[in-house]
OpenMM code with the backbone's topology and positions (N, CA, C; nanometers):
from openmm import Vec3, app, unit

residues = "GLN VAL GLN LEU VAL GLU SER GLY GLY GLY LEU VAL GLN ALA GLY GLY SER LEU ARG LEU SER CYS ALA ALA SER GLY SER ILE PHE SER SER LYS SER MET GLY TRP PHE ARG GLN ALA PRO GLY LYS GLN ARG GLU PHE VAL ALA ALA ILE THR SER GLY GLY ASN THR ARG TYR ALA THR SER VAL LYS GLY ARG PHE THR ILE SER ARG ASP ASN ALA LYS ASN THR VAL TYR LEU GLN MET ASN SER LEU LYS PRO GLU ASP THR ALA ILE TYR SER CYS ASN THR ILE PRO THR VAL GLU ARG ASP TRP GLY GLN GLY THR GLN VAL THR VAL SER SER".split()
positions = [
    Vec3(-1.7756, 1.2357, -2.1371),
    Vec3(-1.7763, 1.0899, -2.1389),
    Vec3(-1.8194, 1.0373, -2.0024),
    Vec3(-1.8925, 0.9260, -2.0017),
    Vec3(-1.9414, 0.8642, -1.8792),
    Vec3(-1.8679, 0.7331, -1.8568),
    Vec3(-1.8238, 0.7107, -1.7347),
    Vec3(-1.7689, 0.5802, -1.6971),
    Vec3(-1.8777, 0.5025, -1.6246),
    Vec3(-1.9008, 0.3803, -1.6672),
    Vec3(-2.0101, 0.2979, -1.6143),
    Vec3(-1.9556, 0.1654, -1.5629),
    Vec3(-1.9947, 0.1295, -1.4407),
    Vec3(-1.9506, 0.0038, -1.3810),
    Vec3(-2.0730, -0.0709, -1.3305),
    Vec3(-2.0966, -0.1874, -1.3900),
    Vec3(-2.2113, -0.2697, -1.3516),
    Vec3(-2.1700, -0.3742, -1.2480),
    Vec3(-2.2651, -0.4096, -1.1614),
    Vec3(-2.2402, -0.5133, -1.0615),
    Vec3(-2.3726, -0.5758, -1.0201),
    Vec3(-2.3623, -0.6859, -0.9459),
    Vec3(-2.4813, -0.7477, -0.8894),
    Vec3(-2.5277, -0.8745, -0.9588),
    Vec3(-2.4622, -0.9124, -1.0674),
    Vec3(-2.5024, -1.0339, -1.1359),
    Vec3(-2.4652, -1.1580, -1.0571),
    Vec3(-2.5080, -1.2731, -1.1092),
    Vec3(-2.4762, -1.3986, -1.0424),
    Vec3(-2.5583, -1.5121, -1.0985),
    Vec3(-2.5514, -1.6242, -1.0277),
    Vec3(-2.6261, -1.7449, -1.0648),
    Vec3(-2.7462, -1.7574, -0.9725),
    Vec3(-2.8636, -1.7741, -1.0318),
    Vec3(-2.9857, -1.7834, -0.9533),
    Vec3(-3.0781, -1.8859, -1.0177),
    Vec3(-3.1596, -1.9495, -0.9364),
    Vec3(-3.2568, -2.0458, -0.9898),
    Vec3(-3.3761, -1.9715, -1.0504),
    Vec3(-3.4419, -2.0368, -1.1414),
    Vec3(-3.5626, -1.9799, -1.2009),
    Vec3(-3.6618, -1.9441, -1.0896),
    Vec3(-3.7219, -1.8271, -1.1052),
    Vec3(-3.8130, -1.7768, -1.0040),
    Vec3(-3.7473, -1.6871, -0.9010),
    Vec3(-3.6160, -1.6838, -0.9028),
    Vec3(-3.5423, -1.6025, -0.8071),
    Vec3(-3.5306, -1.4575, -0.8483),
    Vec3(-3.4542, -1.3826, -0.7683),
    Vec3(-3.4391, -1.2379, -0.7898),
    Vec3(-3.2935, -1.1971, -0.7815),
    Vec3(-3.2629, -1.0894, -0.8516),
    Vec3(-3.1331, -1.0234, -0.8434),
    Vec3(-3.1533, -0.8735, -0.8560),
    Vec3(-3.0613, -0.7989, -0.7988),
    Vec3(-3.0634, -0.6534, -0.8142),
    Vec3(-2.9305, -0.6086, -0.8735),
    Vec3(-2.9355, -0.5516, -0.9900),
    Vec3(-2.8160, -0.5017, -1.0569),
    Vec3(-2.7974, -0.3536, -1.0271),
    Vec3(-2.6706, -0.3122, -1.0222),
    Vec3(-2.6369, -0.1724, -1.0028),
    Vec3(-2.5463, -0.1250, -1.1146),
    Vec3(-2.5600, 0.0016, -1.1495),
    Vec3(-2.4744, 0.0641, -1.2496),
    Vec3(-2.4292, 0.1976, -1.1929),
    Vec3(-2.3018, 0.2044, -1.1565),
    Vec3(-2.2453, 0.3263, -1.1008),
    Vec3(-2.1851, 0.4093, -1.2130),
    Vec3(-2.2225, 0.5366, -1.2174),
    Vec3(-2.1771, 0.6256, -1.3241),
    Vec3(-2.0913, 0.7373, -1.2681),
    Vec3(-1.9950, 0.7782, -1.3458),
    Vec3(-1.9104, 0.8912, -1.3060),
    Vec3(-1.8632, 0.9632, -1.4312),
    Vec3(-1.8150, 1.0849, -1.4104),
    Vec3(-1.7527, 1.1566, -1.5204),
    Vec3(-1.8451, 1.2440, -1.6013),
    Vec3(-1.9701, 1.2542, -1.5621),
    Vec3(-2.0599, 1.3405, -1.6365),
    Vec3(-2.1757, 1.3822, -1.5464),
    Vec3(-2.2671, 1.4574, -1.6007),
    Vec3(-2.3816, 1.5044, -1.5232),
    Vec3(-2.4882, 1.3959, -1.5274),
    Vec3(-2.4773, 1.2999, -1.4360),
    Vec3(-2.5621, 1.1821, -1.4362),
    Vec3(-2.7093, 1.2176, -1.4259),
    Vec3(-2.7431, 1.3091, -1.3362),
    Vec3(-2.8840, 1.3338, -1.3053),
    Vec3(-2.9624, 1.3878, -1.4241),
    Vec3(-2.8954, 1.4433, -1.5218),
    Vec3(-2.9648, 1.5010, -1.6367),
    Vec3(-2.9830, 1.4025, -1.7518),
    Vec3(-2.9307, 1.2817, -1.7357),
    Vec3(-2.9315, 1.1853, -1.8463),
    Vec3(-3.0339, 1.0746, -1.8275),
    Vec3(-3.0964, 1.0363, -1.9377),
    Vec3(-3.1744, 0.9136, -1.9377),
    Vec3(-3.0773, 0.7956, -1.9392),
    Vec3(-3.1119, 0.6912, -1.8648),
    Vec3(-3.0253, 0.5748, -1.8529),
    Vec3(-3.1033, 0.4493, -1.8896),
    Vec3(-3.0301, 0.3501, -1.9398),
    Vec3(-3.0959, 0.2270, -1.9787),
    Vec3(-3.0152, 0.1035, -1.9429),
    Vec3(-3.0846, -0.0067, -1.9302),
    Vec3(-3.0230, -0.1377, -1.9148),
    Vec3(-3.0449, -0.2158, -2.0440),
    Vec3(-2.9430, -0.2904, -2.0812),
    Vec3(-2.9456, -0.3710, -2.2024),
    Vec3(-2.8879, -0.5076, -2.1688),
    Vec3(-2.9138, -0.6070, -2.2527),
    Vec3(-2.8566, -0.7390, -2.2273),
    Vec3(-2.8202, -0.8054, -2.3595),
    Vec3(-2.7215, -0.8944, -2.3488),
    Vec3(-2.6783, -0.9700, -2.4651),
    Vec3(-2.6583, -1.1150, -2.4264),
    Vec3(-2.7390, -1.2012, -2.4838),
    Vec3(-2.7279, -1.3448, -2.4608),
    Vec3(-2.6289, -1.4032, -2.5609),
    Vec3(-2.5711, -1.5185, -2.5291),
    Vec3(-2.4746, -1.5808, -2.6213),
    Vec3(-2.5331, -1.6003, -2.7600),
    Vec3(-2.4599, -1.5547, -2.8613),
    Vec3(-2.5034, -1.5739, -2.9988),
    Vec3(-2.6127, -1.4800, -3.0447),
    Vec3(-2.6500, -1.3844, -2.9602),
    Vec3(-2.7581, -1.2916, -2.9952),
    Vec3(-2.7089, -1.1475, -2.9897),
    Vec3(-2.7841, -1.0593, -3.0519),
    Vec3(-2.7516, -0.9175, -3.0475),
    Vec3(-2.7939, -0.8578, -2.9140),
    Vec3(-2.7291, -0.7490, -2.8782),
    Vec3(-2.7676, -0.6773, -2.7582),
    Vec3(-2.9103, -0.6243, -2.7757),
    Vec3(-2.9889, -0.6336, -2.6675),
    Vec3(-3.1268, -0.5875, -2.6748),
    Vec3(-3.1605, -0.4954, -2.5578),
    Vec3(-3.2555, -0.4094, -2.5810),
    Vec3(-3.3029, -0.3160, -2.4791),
    Vec3(-3.3816, -0.3907, -2.3722),
    Vec3(-3.3614, -0.3511, -2.2453),
    Vec3(-3.4343, -0.4113, -2.1347),
    Vec3(-3.5259, -0.3080, -2.0674),
    Vec3(-3.4664, -0.1958, -2.0255),
    Vec3(-3.5441, -0.0963, -1.9516),
    Vec3(-3.4736, 0.0380, -1.9581),
    Vec3(-3.5511, 0.1443, -1.9386),
    Vec3(-3.4953, 0.2793, -1.9408),
    Vec3(-3.5661, 0.3667, -1.8385),
    Vec3(-3.4937, 0.4682, -1.7935),
    Vec3(-3.5502, 0.5645, -1.7000),
    Vec3(-3.4996, 0.7030, -1.7382),
    Vec3(-3.5917, 0.7996, -1.7433),
    Vec3(-3.5528, 0.9360, -1.7778),
    Vec3(-3.4985, 1.0078, -1.6546),
    Vec3(-3.4471, 1.1279, -1.6775),
    Vec3(-3.3982, 1.2068, -1.5653),
    Vec3(-3.5113, 1.2389, -1.4682),
    Vec3(-3.6335, 1.2436, -1.5174),
    Vec3(-3.7486, 1.2734, -1.4330),
    Vec3(-3.8127, 1.1512, -1.3697),
    Vec3(-3.7597, 1.0335, -1.4009),
    Vec3(-3.8097, 0.9114, -1.3383),
    Vec3(-3.9124, 0.8334, -1.4193),
    Vec3(-3.9428, 0.8773, -1.5393),
    Vec3(-4.0342, 0.7994, -1.6234),
    Vec3(-3.9628, 0.6739, -1.6727),
    Vec3(-4.0350, 0.5630, -1.6763),
    Vec3(-3.9741, 0.4361, -1.7114),
    Vec3(-4.0446, 0.3696, -1.8300),
    Vec3(-3.9703, 0.2833, -1.8962),
    Vec3(-4.0288, 0.1974, -1.9993),
    Vec3(-3.9518, 0.0671, -2.0026),
    Vec3(-4.0180, -0.0386, -2.0504),
    Vec3(-3.9621, -0.1726, -2.0423),
    Vec3(-3.9851, -0.2492, -2.1718),
    Vec3(-3.8955, -0.3427, -2.1970),
    Vec3(-3.9188, -0.4386, -2.3028),
    Vec3(-4.0372, -0.5257, -2.2624),
    Vec3(-4.1122, -0.5685, -2.3614),
    Vec3(-4.2306, -0.6497, -2.3334),
    Vec3(-4.1947, -0.7755, -2.2546),
    Vec3(-4.0791, -0.8319, -2.2840),
    Vec3(-4.0392, -0.9588, -2.2227),
    Vec3(-4.0124, -0.9489, -2.0733),
    Vec3(-3.9895, -0.8283, -2.0221),
    Vec3(-3.9565, -0.8138, -1.8805),
    Vec3(-4.0599, -0.7324, -1.8037),
    Vec3(-4.1566, -0.6756, -1.8740),
    Vec3(-4.2561, -0.5904, -1.8098),
    Vec3(-4.3305, -0.6681, -1.7025),
    Vec3(-4.3421, -0.6076, -1.5850),
    Vec3(-4.4090, -0.6725, -1.4737),
    Vec3(-4.3175, -0.7557, -1.3866),
    Vec3(-4.1954, -0.7826, -1.4341),
    Vec3(-4.0984, -0.8613, -1.3573),
    Vec3(-3.9776, -0.7778, -1.3163),
    Vec3(-3.9367, -0.6857, -1.3996),
    Vec3(-3.8182, -0.6034, -1.3739),
    Vec3(-3.8618, -0.4603, -1.3399),
    Vec3(-3.7824, -0.3946, -1.2554),
    Vec3(-3.8073, -0.2552, -1.2196),
    Vec3(-3.6768, -0.1779, -1.2255),
    Vec3(-3.6755, -0.0699, -1.3033),
    Vec3(-3.5588, 0.0170, -1.3110),
    Vec3(-3.5808, 0.1360, -1.2193),
    Vec3(-3.4744, 0.1788, -1.1526),
    Vec3(-3.4822, 0.2951, -1.0648),
    Vec3(-3.3458, 0.3639, -1.0650),
    Vec3(-3.3427, 0.4823, -1.0065),
    Vec3(-3.2165, 0.5548, -1.0020),
    Vec3(-3.2058, 0.6319, -0.8725),
    Vec3(-3.0812, 0.6532, -0.8298),
    Vec3(-3.0509, 0.7351, -0.7144),
    Vec3(-2.9497, 0.8391, -0.7616),
    Vec3(-2.9975, 0.9585, -0.7891),
    Vec3(-2.9086, 1.0606, -0.8449),
    Vec3(-2.8016, 1.1039, -0.7452),
    Vec3(-2.8317, 1.0948, -0.6162),
    Vec3(-2.7321, 1.1319, -0.5147),
    Vec3(-2.6129, 1.0365, -0.5178),
    Vec3(-2.6377, 0.9134, -0.5616),
    Vec3(-2.5311, 0.8132, -0.5674),
    Vec3(-2.4839, 0.7888, -0.7106),
    Vec3(-2.5378, 0.8640, -0.8062),
    Vec3(-2.5014, 0.8438, -0.9467),
    Vec3(-2.5156, 0.6975, -0.9873),
    Vec3(-2.6243, 0.6360, -0.9459),
    Vec3(-2.6423, 0.4925, -0.9685),
    Vec3(-2.7818, 0.4641, -1.0219),
    Vec3(-2.7881, 0.3713, -1.1163),
    Vec3(-2.9158, 0.3216, -1.1657),
    Vec3(-2.9232, 0.1730, -1.1335),
    Vec3(-3.0410, 0.1274, -1.0983),
    Vec3(-3.0623, -0.0099, -1.0527),
    Vec3(-3.1583, -0.0839, -1.1459),
    Vec3(-3.1466, -0.2167, -1.1427),
    Vec3(-3.2440, -0.3009, -1.2114),
    Vec3(-3.2800, -0.4145, -1.1162),
    Vec3(-3.3995, -0.4083, -1.0611),
    Vec3(-3.4508, -0.5154, -0.9771),
    Vec3(-3.5173, -0.6179, -1.0670),
    Vec3(-3.4694, -0.7398, -1.0602),
    Vec3(-3.5199, -0.8459, -1.1470),
    Vec3(-3.5836, -0.9545, -1.0626),
    Vec3(-3.7125, -0.9740, -1.0789),
    Vec3(-3.7874, -1.0761, -1.0061),
    Vec3(-3.8404, -1.1811, -1.1030),
    Vec3(-3.8813, -1.2933, -1.0485),
    Vec3(-3.9388, -1.4019, -1.1296),
    Vec3(-3.8508, -1.4329, -1.2501),
    Vec3(-3.7234, -1.4481, -1.2240),
    Vec3(-3.6287, -1.4687, -1.3329),
    Vec3(-3.6527, -1.6005, -1.4041),
    Vec3(-3.6271, -1.5991, -1.5338),
    Vec3(-3.6461, -1.7154, -1.6204),
    Vec3(-3.5122, -1.7516, -1.6858),
    Vec3(-3.4942, -1.8753, -1.7264),
    Vec3(-3.3699, -1.9131, -1.7950),
    Vec3(-3.3410, -1.8249, -1.9161),
    Vec3(-3.4426, -1.7772, -1.9840),
    Vec3(-3.4213, -1.6922, -2.1018),
    Vec3(-3.3733, -1.5520, -2.0662),
    Vec3(-3.3690, -1.5198, -1.9376),
    Vec3(-3.3107, -1.3926, -1.8942),
    Vec3(-3.1584, -1.4012, -1.8834),
    Vec3(-3.1022, -1.5191, -1.9004),
    Vec3(-2.9572, -1.5366, -1.8931),
    Vec3(-2.8882, -1.4531, -2.0002),
    Vec3(-2.7947, -1.3666, -1.9571),
    Vec3(-2.7259, -1.2761, -2.0486),
    Vec3(-2.6242, -1.1941, -1.9703),
    Vec3(-2.5442, -1.1191, -2.0444),
    Vec3(-2.4612, -1.0149, -1.9838),
    Vec3(-2.5427, -0.8862, -1.9871),
    Vec3(-2.5599, -0.8261, -1.8710),
    Vec3(-2.6396, -0.7038, -1.8585),
    Vec3(-2.5464, -0.5837, -1.8479),
    Vec3(-2.5759, -0.4824, -1.9268),
    Vec3(-2.4948, -0.3607, -1.9307),
    Vec3(-2.5848, -0.2389, -1.9249),
    Vec3(-2.5284, -0.1283, -1.8803),
    Vec3(-2.6039, -0.0035, -1.8782),
    Vec3(-2.5365, 0.0973, -1.9704),
    Vec3(-2.6117, 0.1986, -2.0067),
    Vec3(-2.5587, 0.3054, -2.0903),
    Vec3(-2.6557, 0.4216, -2.0819),
    Vec3(-2.6097, 0.5371, -2.1265),
    Vec3(-2.7008, 0.6490, -2.1403),
    Vec3(-2.7942, 0.6213, -2.2580),
    Vec3(-2.9014, 0.6968, -2.2644),
    Vec3(-2.9930, 0.6882, -2.3781),
    Vec3(-3.0043, 0.8283, -2.4368),
    Vec3(-2.9714, 0.8490, -2.5641),
    Vec3(-2.9243, 0.7465, -2.6572),
    Vec3(-2.7881, 0.6907, -2.6169),
    Vec3(-2.7619, 0.5666, -2.6557),
    Vec3(-2.6387, 0.5011, -2.6133),
    Vec3(-2.5173, 0.5626, -2.6828),
    Vec3(-2.4057, 0.5538, -2.6130),
    Vec3(-2.2783, 0.5996, -2.6655),
    Vec3(-2.1845, 0.4803, -2.6685),
    Vec3(-2.1379, 0.4459, -2.7869),
    Vec3(-2.0611, 0.3218, -2.8055),
    Vec3(-1.9414, 0.3138, -2.7121),
    Vec3(-1.8694, 0.4242, -2.6959),
    Vec3(-1.7468, 0.4197, -2.6156),
    Vec3(-1.7757, 0.4073, -2.4652),
    Vec3(-1.8998, 0.4252, -2.4239),
    Vec3(-1.9329, 0.4216, -2.2818),
    Vec3(-1.9722, 0.2829, -2.2312),
    Vec3(-1.9826, 0.1833, -2.3184),
    Vec3(-2.0195, 0.0497, -2.2703),
    Vec3(-1.9133, -0.0012, -2.1729),
    Vec3(-1.9599, -0.0565, -2.0595),
    Vec3(-1.8695, -0.1162, -1.9633),
    Vec3(-1.8574, -0.2656, -1.9856),
    Vec3(-1.8044, -0.3353, -1.8852),
    Vec3(-1.7849, -0.4800, -1.8958),
    Vec3(-1.9150, -0.5570, -1.8826),
    Vec3(-2.0114, -0.4966, -1.8164),
    Vec3(-2.1363, -0.5667, -1.7930),
    Vec3(-2.1253, -0.6620, -1.6749),
    Vec3(-2.2379, -0.7208, -1.6402),
    Vec3(-2.2421, -0.8190, -1.5315),
    Vec3(-2.3224, -0.9394, -1.5774),
    Vec3(-2.2684, -1.0579, -1.5505),
    Vec3(-2.3301, -1.1818, -1.5994),
    Vec3(-2.4455, -1.2236, -1.5098),
    Vec3(-2.5578, -1.2518, -1.5705),
    Vec3(-2.6728, -1.3086, -1.5012),
    Vec3(-2.7013, -1.4449, -1.5621),
    Vec3(-2.7020, -1.5471, -1.4780),
    Vec3(-2.7299, -1.6825, -1.5237),
    Vec3(-2.8465, -1.7381, -1.4428),
    Vec3(-2.9506, -1.7803, -1.5119),
    Vec3(-3.0697, -1.8340, -1.4471),
    Vec3(-3.0809, -1.9815, -1.4814),
    Vec3(-3.0749, -2.0648, -1.3800),
    Vec3(-3.0825, -2.2092, -1.4013),
    Vec3(-3.2270, -2.2568, -1.3888),
    Vec3(-3.2581, -2.3601, -1.4660),
    Vec3(-3.3962, -2.4123, -1.4643),
    Vec3(-3.4128, -2.5200, -1.3599),
] * unit.nanometer
topology = app.Topology()
chain = topology.addChain("A")
for resn in residues:
    res = topology.addResidue(resn, chain)
    for name in ("N", "CA", "C"):
        topology.addAtom(name, app.Element.getBySymbol(name[0]), res)
């Protein structure tokens, strides 16, 4: 089982940037693909970005070119750099392994983008 703790969210104006962190413990982090997901009020959780153990990345179309996922295996941490933020990026952002494991979801971190 993996314990995941997200941080770095906050309130930012449209066009601004935030960097989210996801600290993992309790498993062999470096061998796992990791992903960021988000859930806006009244909507289902959706995929944002993923990174394999080898560093290959993929992104949702809505964030491609604005968000960058990265990882530091020495720190058991995965990051999400978010630039050019838009009000529609407002959501609770969470991380998980890929494929996701239901019991591993953490509290997430709130990102609010004001117009």
